[in-house]
C-alpha positions in Angstrom: 0.1 11.3 -4.7 -0.8 9.3 -7.8 -3.7 10.5 -10.0 -4.6 6.9 -10.8 -8.0 5.8 -9.6 -7.5 2.8 -7.3 -9.5 -0.4 -7.9 -9.6 -0.9 -4.1 -9.0 1.3 -1.0 -7.5 -0.4 2.0 -8.1 1.2 5.5 -5.1 0.3 7.6 -5.6 3.1 10.2 -4.8 2.0 13.7 -2.8 -1.0 12.7 0.9 -1.3 13.8 3.8 -3.1 12.2 3.7 -5.7 10.7 -0.1 -5.7 10.1 -0.3 -3.0 7.4 2.1 -5.0 5.2 0.3 -8.3 6.1 -3.1 -6.9 5.2 -1.7 -5.2 2.0 -0.1 -8.4 0.9 -3.3 -10.4 1.5 -5.4 -7.8 -0.5 -2.9 -7.6 -3.4 -3.1 -11.4 -3.8 -6.8 -11.0 -4.6 -6.2 -8.4 -7.3 -5.6 -9.2 -10.9 -2.4 -8.1 -12.6 -2.5 -4.4 -13.4 -5.0 -3.5 -10.8 -4.2 -0.7 -8.3 -4.8 -0.5 -4.6 -4.5 2.5 -2.3 -3.6 2.0 1.4 -4.2 4.5 4.2 -2.3 4.0 7.4 -1.4 5.8 10.6 1.7 3.9 11.4 4.8 5.9 10.3 6.6 2.6 9.8 4.8 2.1 6.5 7.1 4.8 4.9 9.9 2.2 5.1 8.0 -1.0 5.2 5.8 -0.5 2.1 8.7 0.3 -0.3 10.6 -2.7 1.0 7.6 -4.9 0.6 7.1 -3.6 -3.0 10.7 -4.4 -3.9 10.7 -7.9 -2.5 7.2 -8.8 -3.8 7.8 -7.5 -7.3 4.9 -5.1 -7.2 5.1 -1.4 -8.2 4.9 1.3 -5.6 3.4 4.1 -7.6 3.3 6.7 -4.8 3.7 7.1 -1.1 3.2 10.3 0.9 2.3 11.6 4.4 -0.9 13.6 4.5 -1.3 15.1 8.0 -1.3 12.1 10.4 -2.0 9.6 7.7 0.2 7.8 5.2 -1.2 7.2 1.8 0.4 4.8 -0.7 -0.7 3.4 -4.1 0.5 0.0 -5.3 0.0 -1.6 -8.7 -0.1 -5.4 -8.9 2.6 -6.6 -11.3 3.0 -10.2 -10.3 
């Protein structure tokens, strides 16, 4: 996991595809360039969906990891 302190933490627990990506995308739009957001989800689909979203959106996926039954990821707004 990244040691960067996030500017915002997004609770995505209990949401199923595509909602974690939809909620992340909406939250990132409100950030300023360079800010960091951490997402916490329970849907294992985020392990593939979040990296794909980061590539297509042009934002930086700083880290992604499973911690127990949760999936934590950190994204930096680039665009």
